[in-house]
C-alpha positions in Angstrom: 69.4 4.8 2.7 71.9 7.6 2.6 70.1 9.3 -0.3 66.8 9.2 1.6 68.5 10.6 4.7 69.9 13.5 2.7 66.4 14.3 1.4 65.1 14.2 4.9 67.8 16.5 6.2 67.6 19.1 3.3 63.9 19.1 2.5 62.2 17.9 5.7 61.2 21.4 6.9 59.9 22.4 3.4 57.8 19.2 3.2 56.4 19.8 6.7 55.4 23.3 5.8 53.7 22.1 2.6 51.8 19.4 4.6 50.7 22.0 7.2 49.5 24.4 4.5 47.6 21.6 2.8 45.9 20.5 6.1 44.8 24.1 6.7 43.5 24.3 3.2 41.4 21.1 3.7 40.1 22.4 7.0 39.1 25.8 5.5 37.5 24.1 2.5 35.5 21.7 4.7 34.4 24.6 6.9 33.3 26.7 4.0 31.2 23.8 2.6 29.9 22.7 6.0 28.1 24.2 9.0 30.6 27.1 9.2 30.1 28.1 5.6 28.2 31.3 6.6 31.5 32.5 8.3 33.0 32.5 4.8 30.2 34.3 3.0 28.7 31.0 1.6 25.0 30.4 2.0 24.4 26.7 2.7 20.7 27.1 3.2 18.1 25.4 1.0 15.4 27.8 2.2 15.0 30.5 4.9 11.7 30.9 6.7 11.4 34.2 8.5 15.2 34.2 8.7 15.5 30.6 10.1 17.3 28.4 7.6 17.0 24.8 6.6 20.5 23.8 5.4 21.6 21.3 2.8 22.6 18.7 5.3 19.3 18.9 7.2 17.4 18.6 3.9 19.6 15.7 2.7 19.0 13.8 5.9 15.2 14.3 5.6 15.3 13.1 2.0 17.1 10.0 3.0 14.4 9.3 5.6 11.7 9.7 3.0 13.5 7.4 0.7 13.7 4.8 3.5 10.0 5.1 4.1 9.2 4.8 0.4 11.2 1.5 0.2 9.3 0.0 3.1 5.8 1.2 2.1 6.2 0.5 -1.6 7.2 -3.1 -1.0 10.8 -2.5 -2.2 10.0 -0.9 -5.5 12.9 0.8 -7.3 13.0 4.5 -6.8 12.7 6.0 -10.3 13.4 9.6 -11.2 9.8 10.7 -11.2 9.3 9.3 -7.7 12.5 10.8 -6.5 11.5 14.2 -7.7 8.2 13.8 -5.9 10.0 12.9 -2.7 12.3 15.9 -3.0 9.4 18.2 -3.3 7.4 16.6 -0.6 10.3 16.6 1.9 11.0 20.3 1.3 7.3 21.2 1.5 6.9 19.4 4.8 10.0 20.9 6.3 8.8 24.4 5.5 5.4 23.6 7.0 7.0 22.2 10.1 9.1 25.4 10.6 5.9 27.5 10.2 3.9 25.4 12.7 6.8 25.4 15.1 6.9 29.2 15.0 3.2 29.8 15.3 2.5 26.8 17.5 5.3 27.7 19.9 3.6 30.9 20.7 0.6 29.1 22.0 2.4 26.1 23.6 1.8 23.4 21.0 4.3 20.7 21.6 4.7 16.9 21.8 5.9 15.7 25.2 8.1 12.7 25.7 5.1 10.9 27.2 3.1 11.6 24.1 5.9 10.4 21.9 6.1 7.1 23.8 2.3 6.7 23.4 2.4 7.5 19.7 5.0 4.7 19.1 4.6 2.1 21.8 1.1 2.8 23.3 -2.1 0.9 22.9 -3.4 3.6 20.7 -0.2 4.1 18.6 -0.3 6.2 15.5 -2.0 4.3 12.6 1.2 4.4 10.6 3.0 2.6 13.4 0.2 0.0 13.6 0.4 -0.6 9.9 4.2 -0.8 9.7 5.1 -3.6 7.3 8.1 -5.9 6.6 8.1 -7.8 3.3 4.5 -6.5 2.8 3.1 -7.9 6.0 2.0 -5.9 9.1 4.4 -6.9 11.9 2.7 -5.6 15.0 -0.5 -7.6 14.5 -1.0 -10.5 16.9 -1.8 -13.6 14.7 -4.1 -15.0 17.4 -6.4 -11.9 17.6 -5.7 -10.2 14.2 -5.3 -6.9 16.0 -2.5 -4.5 16.8 -0.5 -5.6 19.8 1.6 -2.8 21.4 3.7 -5.4 23.2 5.1 -6.6 19.8 6.5 -3.1 18.9 9.5 -3.2 21.2 10.0 -6.9 20.5 10.1 -6.4 16.7 12.2 -3.3 17.1 14.8 -5.3 19.0 14.7 -8.1 16.4 15.2 -5.5 13.6 18.3 -4.1 15.3 19.7 -7.5 15.8 19.0 -9.0 12.4 18.9 -6.2 9.9 22.3 -6.6 8.1 21.7 -3.9 5.5 20.4 -1.3 7.9 17.5 -0.4 5.6 14.8 -1.6 8.0 16.4 0.2 10.9 16.6 3.4 8.9 13.0 3.0 7.8 11.7 2.4 11.3 13.6 5.3 12.8 12.4 7.6 9.9 8.8 6.5 10.6 9.1 7.3 14.3 10.4 10.7 13.6 7.7 11.4 11.0 4.9 10.3 13.4 6.1 12.7 16.1 6.5 15.6 13.7 3.2 15.0 12.1 1.5 14.8 15.4 2.5 18.4 16.2 1.1 19.6 12.9 -2.1 17.7 13.6 -2.4 19.3 17.0 -2.0 22.8 15.6 -4.4 22.1 12.8 -7.0 20.7 15.2 -6.8 23.9 17.3 -7.7 25.9 14.2 -10.4 23.7 12.8 -12.0 23.3 16.3 -12.6 27.1 16.2 -15.0 26.9 13.2 -18.5 28.0 14.2 -21.6 29.0 12.2 -23.5 31.7 14.2 -27.3 31.5 14.5 -27.9 34.8 12.8 -26.3 33.4 9.6 -28.6 30.4 9.7 -31.6 32.6 10.3 -30.6 34.7 7.3 -30.2 31.6 5.2 -33.7 30.4 6.2 -35.2 33.8 5.4 -33.4 34.0 2.0 -34.6 30.6 1.1 -38.2 31.7 1.6 -37.8 34.9 -0.5 -38.8 34.3 -4.1 -39.0 36.4 -7.3 -40.1 36.2 -10.9 -38.9 38.4 -13.8 -38.7 38.7 -17.5 -35.3 39.3 -19.1 -33.5 39.9 -22.4 -30.0 38.6 -22.9 -27.8 40.4 -25.4 -24.7 38.2 -26.1 -21.2 39.7 -26.5 -21.2 38.4 -30.1 -23.6 41.2 -30.9 -20.5 43.4 -31.1 -17.6 42.5 -33.5 -14.2 42.1 -32.0 -12.7 44.6 -34.5 -14.9 47.3 -32.9 -13.0 46.9 -29.7 -9.5 48.2 -29.2 -7.5 47.0 -26.2 -4.3 48.8 -25.1 -1.5 47.8 -22.7 -2.9 50.5 -20.4 -6.3 48.9 -20.4 -4.8 45.5 -19.5 -2.7 47.0 -16.6 -5.7 48.9 -15.3 -7.7 45.6 -15.4 -5.0 43.9 -13.3 -5.0 46.7 -10.8 -8.8 46.7 -10.6 -8.8 43.0 -9.9 -5.8 42.9 -7.7 -7.2 40.3 -5.3 -7.8 38.0 -8.2 -4.4 38.3 -9.8 -2.1 39.0 -6.9 0.8 36.5 -7.0 1.6 35.0 -3.6 4.9 33.4 -4.7 7.6 34.2 -7.3 7.5 32.1 -10.4 9.0 31.8 -13.9 7.6 31.1 -17.4 9.7 29.4 -20.0 9.4 28.4 -23.7 11.3 25.4 -24.9 12.0 23.2 -27.9 12.9 19.5 -27.7 15.0 17.3 -29.9 13.7 13.8 -29.5 15.9 10.7 -29.5 13.9 8.9 -32.1 15.5 5.6 -33.1 16.9 5.7 -36.7 17.0 2.9 -39.3 20.3 1.5 -38.0 18.8 1.2 -34.5 15.8 -0.7 -35.8 18.2 -3.0 -37.8 20.3 -3.6 -34.7 17.4 -4.6 -32.4 15.7 -6.7 -35.1 19.0 -8.3 -36.2 19.7 -9.4 -32.6 16.3 -11.2 -32.5 16.6 -12.8 -35.9 20.1 -14.0 -35.0 18.8 -16.0 -32.0 15.5 -17.1 -33.6 16.8 -20.5 -34.7 17.9 -21.2 -31.1 14.5 -20.2 -29.8 12.9 -22.6 -32.3 14.7 -25.5 -30.7 14.8 -24.6 -27.0 13.0 -27.0 -24.7 10.5 -26.1 -22.1 13.0 -27.0 -19.4 15.6 -24.6 -20.8 13.2 -21.8 -21.8 13.7 -19.8 -18.6 17.5 -19.6 -18.8 17.3 -18.9 -22.6 15.0 -15.9 -22.1 17.0 -14.5 -19.1 20.2 -14.7 -21.2 18.7 -13.1 -24.4 15.8 -10.8 -23.4 15.6 -7.3 -22.0 12.8 -8.6 -19.7 13.2 -11.7 -17.5 11.2 -14.9 -17.9 7.8 -15.0 -16.3 6.5 -18.4 -15.2 2.9 -17.4 -15.9 -0.1 -18.7 -17.6 -1.4 -16.2 -20.1 -5.0 -15.9 -21.2 -6.4 -13.6 -23.9 -7.4 -11.2 -21.1 -3.9 -11.0 -19.6 -1.7 -11.1 -22.7 -1.9 -7.5 -23.8 -1.0 -7.5 -27.5 -2.8 -6.9 -30.8 -1.3 -10.2 -31.9 -2.8 -12.1 -28.9 -5.3 -14.1 -31.0 -2.6 -15.4 -33.4 -0.1 -16.2 -30.6 -2.5 -18.0 -28.3 -3.8 -20.1 -31.3 -0.3 -21.4 -32.1 0.6 -25.1 -31.6 3.1 -25.9 -28.9 6.7 -25.4 -30.0 5.8 -22.7 -32.5 7.5 -19.2 -32.6 5.8 -16.0 -33.6 7.7 -12.9 -34.6 9.7 -10.8 -34.4 7.1 -8.1 -34.3 7.2 -4.5 -33.2 4.9 -3.3 -30.4 5.1 -0.8 -27.5 8.7 0.2 -28.2 10.0 -3.4 -28.4 10.8 -6.0 -31.0 9.4 -9.3 -29.6 9.4 -13.0 -30.3 7.1 -15.5 -28.6 7.4 -19.3 -28.3 4.4 -21.4 -27.3 5.7 -23.7 -24.6 2.5 -25.3 -23.3 -1.3 -24.9 -23.7 -4.1 -25.7 -21.2 -7.7 -24.9 -20.3 -7.8 -22.8 -17.1 -10.5 -20.9 -15.2 -10.4 -17.1 -15.4 -10.9 -17.0 -11.6 -11.3 -19.4 -8.6 -13.1 -18.9 -5.4 -11.7 -20.8 -2.4 -11.7 -21.0 1.3 -8.9 -22.1 3.6 -7.6 -22.6 7.1 -3.9 -21.9 7.7 -1.9 -23.2 10.6 1.5 -21.5 10.6 4.8 -23.1 11.3 6.7 -19.8 11.0 5.9 -16.1 11.2 8.2 -13.8 9.2 11.0 -16.4 9.5 10.5 -17.0 13.3 9.5 -20.5 14.4 5.9 -20.7 15.8 5.4 -24.5 16.0 6.8 -27.7 14.6 5.4 -29.3 11.4 3.9 -32.1 13.5 2.2 -29.7 15.9 0.9 -27.6 13.1 -0.4 -30.7 11.2 -2.1 -32.0 14.4 -3.8 -28.7 14.9 -5.1 -28.6 11.3 -6.3 -32.2 11.5 -8.4 -31.1 14.5 -9.9 -28.3 12.5 -10.6 -30.7 9.5 -12.2 -33.2 11.9 -14.6 -30.5 13.2 -15.5 -29.6 9.6 -16.3 -33.2 8.8 -18.4 -33.4 11.9 -20.6 -30.6 10.5 -19.1 -27.5 12.1 -19.5 -24.1 10.5 -16.5 -23.3 8.3 -16.3 -19.6 9.5 -16.4 -20.7 13.2 -13.6 -23.1 12.5 -11.6 -20.4 10.8 -11.9 -18.1 13.8 -10.9 -20.9 16.1 -7.9 -22.4 14.3 -6.6 -20.2 11.4 -3.6 -18.0 11.6 -4.6 -16.0 8.6 -6.3 -13.1 10.4 -6.8 -11.2 7.1 -9.5 -13.7 6.2 -11.4 -13.8 9.5 -14.1 -11.4 8.3 -14.6 -13.4 5.1 -14.8 -16.8 6.7 -11.5 -17.9 5.2 -12.6 -17.1 1.6 -10.5 -15.7 -1.2 -11.0 -15.2 -4.9 -7.9 -15.4 -7.2 -7.7 -14.5 -10.9 -5.4 -16.4 -13.3 -3.1 -13.3 -13.4 -2.6 -13.7 -9.7 -1.5 -17.3 -9.8 2.2 -16.7 -10.1 2.0 -14.4 -7.1 0.7 -17.0 -4.6 2.4 -20.0 -3.2 3.0 -22.6 -5.9 1.4 -25.5 -4.0 -1.6 -23.4 -3.2 -2.0 -22.0 -6.8 -1.4 -25.3 -8.5 -4.2 -27.0 -6.5 -6.9 -24.4 -6.8 -6.4 -23.9 -10.6 -5.6 -27.5 -11.5 -8.1 -29.1 -9.1 -11.9 -29.3 -9.6 -14.8 -27.5 -8.0 -15.8 -29.2 -4.7 -12.3 -30.8 -4.1 -10.3 -30.2 -0.9 -6.7 -30.7 -0.1 -4.1 -30.1 2.6 -0.9 -28.5 1.2 2.4 -27.6 2.9 3.8 -24.2 2.1 7.2 -22.8 3.0 7.5 -19.1 2.4 8.1 -15.9 4.3 4.4 -14.9 4.8 2.4 -18.1 4.9 4.7 -20.9 6.0 2.7 -23.8 7.3 -0.2 -26.1 6.4 -3.2 -25.0 4.4 -6.5 -26.8 4.2 -8.2 -25.6 1.0 -11.6 -26.1 -0.5 -12.4 -25.1 -4.1 -15.8 -23.4 -3.9 -16.1 -22.4 -7.6 -14.2 -21.9 -10.8 -15.3 -19.4 -13.5 -15.0 -19.0 -17.2 -12.7 -21.7 -18.5 -10.6 -20.6 -21.5 -7.4 -21.4 -23.3 -4.2 -20.4 -21.4 -0.6 -20.6 -22.4 2.8 -20.7 -21.0 5.1 -18.5 -23.2 8.8 -17.8 -23.7 8.8 -14.1 -24.5 12.1 -12.6 -25.8 12.2 -8.8 -26.4 14.6 -6.1 -27.4 13.8 -2.5 -26.8 14.0 -0.2 -29.8 16.2 2.5 -28.4 18.3 5.3 -29.9 21.9 4.1 -30.3 25.0 6.1 -29.7 25.1 7.4 -33.3 21.5 8.6 -33.0 22.3 10.2 -29.6 25.3 12.1 -31.1 23.3 13.2 -34.1 20.4 14.6 -32.1 22.7 16.2 -29.5 24.6 17.9 -32.3 21.4 19.4 -33.6 20.3 20.6 -30.2 23.8 22.0 -29.5 23.9 23.8 -32.8 20.5 25.3 -32.1 21.5 26.5 -28.7 24.9 27.8 -29.9 23.5 29.8 -32.8 20.4 31.3 -31.0 21.6 32.8 -27.8 18.9 35.6 -27.6 15.2 35.3 -27.2 14.5 36.8 -30.6 16.9 34.4 -32.3 15.4 31.5 -30.4 11.9 32.4 -31.6 13.0 33.0 -35.2 15.0 29.8 -35.5 12.1 27.7 -33.9 9.7 29.1 -36.4 12.0 28.7 -39.4 12.8 25.1 -38.4 9.1 24.3 -37.7 10.1 23.2 -34.3 7.3 22.5 -31.7 7.8 25.4 -29.4 6.1 24.8 -26.1 5.7 26.8 -22.9 5.5 26.1 -19.2 4.2 28.7 -16.7 4.2 29.3 -13.0 7.4 27.4 -12.3 8.1 27.8 -8.5 11.6 27.9 -7.1 10.9 24.9 -4.9 9.6 22.8 -7.7 11.4 19.6 -8.8 9.3 18.8 -11.9 7.9 20.9 -14.8 4.5 19.8 -16.2 5.1 18.2 -19.6 8.8 17.6 -18.9 8.9 15.5 -15.7 11.9 15.7 -13.3 13.6 19.0 -14.2 15.6 20.3 -11.3 18.6 21.3 -13.4 16.4 23.3 -15.7 14.8 25.1 -12.7 18.2 25.9 -11.3 19.2 27.5 -14.6 15.9 29.4 -14.9 16.3 31.1 -11.5 19.8 32.2 -12.5 18.8 33.6 -15.9 17.4 36.9 -17.2 14.4 37.3 -19.4 15.3 36.4 -23.0 18.3 34.2 -22.0 18.7 30.9 -23.9 20.0 27.8 -22.0 22.6 25.3 -22.9 21.4 21.9 -23.9 19.7 19.8 -21.1 19.6 16.0 -21.3 16.1 14.7 -20.4 14.5 11.3 -20.6 14.4 10.4 -24.3 15.3 13.9 -25.6 17.4 17.0 -25.4 16.0 20.3 -24.4 16.8 24.0 -25.1 15.0 26.6 -22.9 14.3 30.3 -23.2 13.3 32.2 -20.1 10.1 34.0 -21.2 9.0 35.9 -18.1 9.9 36.5 -14.5 7.0 37.0 -12.1 7.9 38.2 -8.6 5.4 38.4 -5.7 2.7 41.0 -6.2 0.7 42.0 -9.3 1.7 40.2 -12.5 3.4 41.8 -15.5 2.0 41.5 -19.0 3.4 38.4 -20.7 2.7 36.3 -23.8 1.2 33.8 -21.5 -1.4 35.9 -19.7 -2.1 38.5 -22.4 -4.7 36.4 -24.3 -6.7 35.8 -21.2 -6.5 39.4 -20.1 -7.4 40.8 -23.5 -10.5 38.6 -23.7 -11.6 39.7 -20.2 -11.1 43.4 -21.1 -12.9 42.9 -24.4 -15.9 41.4 -22.6 -16.0 44.4 -20.2 -15.8 46.9 -23.0 -18.6 45.0 -24.9 -20.7 44.9 -21.8 -20.3 48.7 -21.4 -21.2 49.3 -25.0 -24.3 47.1 -24.8 -25.4 48.6 -21.5 -25.0 52.2 -23.0 -26.7 51.3 -26.3 -30.0 50.2 -24.6 -29.8 52.5 -21.5 -32.5 54.9 -22.7 -35.0 52.2 -23.5 -37.7 51.8 -20.8 -39.2 48.5 -21.8 -37.9 45.0 -22.4 -39.9 44.7 -25.6 -38.1 47.7 -27.0 -34.7 46.2 -26.1 -35.7 42.8 -27.4 -36.8 44.3 -30.7 -33.7 46.5 -31.1 -31.3 43.7 -30.2 -33.1 41.0 -32.1 -33.2 38.8 -29.0 -36.3 37.1 -27.4 -37.8 38.2 -24.1 -37.7 35.3 -21.7 -39.1 34.4 -18.3 -37.5 33.3 -15.0 -39.8 32.1 -12.2 -39.4 31.2 -8.5 -35.8 32.5 -8.1 -34.7 32.1 -4.5 -32.8 34.9 -2.8 -30.2 32.4 -1.6 -29.5 30.9 -5.1 -26.8 31.9 -7.5 -28.4 29.7 -10.2 -31.4 30.5 -12.3 -33.0 27.7 -14.3 -33.6 29.8 -17.4 -30.1 31.3 -17.4 -27.7 29.2 -15.5 -25.0 30.4 -13.0 -25.7 34.1 -12.7 -25.2 35.4 -9.1 -25.3 39.1 -10.2 -28.6 38.7 -12.0 -30.1 36.8 -9.0 -28.8 39.4 -6.6 -30.3 42.3 -8.5 -33.8 40.8 -8.4 -33.7 41.3 -4.6 -32.2 44.8 -4.7 -34.7 46.9 -2.8 -34.3 49.8 -5.2 -35.4 47.6 -8.1 -39.2 48.1 -8.5 -41.7 46.0 -10.5 -42.4 47.0 -14.1 -39.1 48.9 -14.4 -36.1 48.0 -16.5 -32.7 47.2 -14.8 -29.4 48.6 -16.2 -27.4 46.1 -18.2 -25.9 43.4 -15.9 -22.8 41.6 -17.2 -22.9 37.9 -16.5 -21.5 34.8 -18.3 -21.4 35.4 -22.0 -23.7 38.4 -22.3 -25.5 41.4 -20.8 -28.9 40.9 -19.1 -31.8 43.4 -18.9 -34.4 42.6 -16.3 -38.0 43.6 -15.5 -39.2 42.5 -12.1 -42.7 41.0 -12.1 -43.1 40.3 -8.4 -41.5 39.1 -5.1 -43.1 37.0 -2.5 -42.4 34.9 0.6 -42.9 31.2 0.7 -44.6 29.7 3.7 -42.4 28.5 6.5 -41.3 24.9 5.8 -41.9 22.8 9.0 -38.7 20.9 8.3 -36.6 24.1 7.6 -35.1 24.2 11.1 -34.0 20.6 10.9 -32.7 21.1 7.4 -30.7 24.2 8.6 -29.2 22.2 11.4 -28.0 19.6 8.9 -26.7 22.4 6.6 -25.0 24.0 9.6 -23.1 20.7 10.2 -22.2 20.4 6.5 -21.0 24.1 6.4 -18.8 23.6 9.4 -17.4 20.4 8.0 -16.7 22.1 4.7 -15.1 25.0 6.5 -12.9 22.7 8.6 -11.8 20.8 5.5 -11.1 24.0 3.6 -9.1 25.4 6.5 -7.2 22.1 6.9 -6.3 22.1 3.1 -5.5 25.8 3.1 -3.3 25.8 6.2 0.0 25.5 4.4 -0.9 28.4 2.0 -2.3 30.5 4.9 0.9 30.2 6.9 3.2 30.7 3.9 1.3 33.9 2.9 2.2 35.5 6.2 5.8 34.4 6.2 8.9 35.5 4.4 10.3 32.5 2.5 13.4 32.7 0.5 14.7 29.6 -1.5 18.3 29.2 -2.4 17.6 27.6 -5.7 21.2 26.7 -6.5 21.4 24.6 -3.3 18.4 22.5 -4.0 
């Protein structure tokens, strides 16, 4: 104790100072990484919309909400990387849209009041997503007696969730849904205001009716671009840049993007990996030969990458090129190992039977429980079902009895009828499935089922059974053929060597060509993207891309089943695009077509008859009849709006020759024969009214779909790529 006391006396003040400094350090570090980060020059935003930021914490919270919603509406499916990337992108996109709608909608008073929020969640006309809210795949706000949404059940179920949800997942999902519904309602309000303003004026309809009546016929000669060889056309960078400027509206980039080129080093299993997977199966094959039907499930679950499925397989459901051989085996026989779809597999025939491919049934269900909550006792349920059966035996209509007695509201509109395939057998209650597939057409039976969704007594009638065929119960043991650690190290070493030796764009290209590597490209990669087409989830790559300069070569990225090395090929900021390897071929082709069109037009400019042009060009003179002024399509030509438009140009007179008109894959020379006006169609006005409705509907849909882009185009949006 004396030693400890001496330390306290001599070093107590020093230790206190050290602790104090450490605490201050922790506080500063936390502040710098938290909501006070901006005070220390650190940008914690994910994106800024007109200066208003969405920070990392806000975005992370939204993403958790989306993940909670996914778990509920996917039926508890595992969230894989592809889906996670989609949720990331969707969450960010929705948050940006919400900010834009808040800003613009706020100016005109678009809001959601507390009263509206209450109605959206708890009201008789609650949002459809609320009405369809599911737990364990079943809608929970539906009254089993009526089969309809019951608003009184919302608060009741909400209370039960809060009391009984031990994991907190259902609570999180329900709260996330409520928040989403309210946010989405504001967006819908704003969108409705815009789409409600769509209107087609009468003068436009009158013009359409008039244009439909205007007709023309003409002769024409088409001189294809192939009449001029490509080597006669020279295209310079100046030509390409001028073409971009001339077509600025077509090429203007609304949002910054990046183009990359990349090579992959695939994790292809080597011989030692094959030997390992195959060896593991051969090692346990003698044991599979002797395993009994009773022990097959535990054997498969211990030794296979995939768990045992207690299913009956038919030729239709057993997807394998060896299906015929396997299904023809005697009971107790083992087939394999064989390689298929990335796995080595062995199959043992456990049992064989003739089963129908599908069964049509009808039933009446009287529940004893609903989602685990007691509804009635077994004796009360049985008594109610016996009353239903008695009415059926007395000649009552089955559908009427279903409506009166059944608790399966989903089958009301079908008179209690269902049709199940053999593949669905394992997914329905065992007692139910065993009877309808093992029983015979015309038989009926009452079975007791005890599960989460359909606990109670079922009265079942087998209406029909179709296409009896051999079916089998199989023990399937598989081992995936995957790249082992040695293969992984070998492939990574190759990728790392490539990246380390080729650190410039020129070296990257030369090494890829010399090594005959498959160099690919990906264009138009946006800063907010989470996936790259052809690569899948790629957020780490996108972060690197937006921190690199053109020509930079990346370190090695680990992807699903491969390693990746990337070169930043081009940076495209907002505005007109620069010339790149990606867009050059398309631009060169367009400029060549323009130059060829000018050459063709000039070559035949002085000729004053179509026959002369046809003879000189070696092309036939053709005829186009009954071309309407409101049509951009000509039967003899195809889609040619410029050609159709010129036929109705007032300065174009009959028996003259038009200048060359560039359209499609050639240049057209026209000679107008006549124009005339069709008689008024007595149904034209009615037709135009229908067209007016269609146009307005199309305009509303287009406006609705384009809302996000319209708002974004007028906003200043800056993504902080490193924080995403």
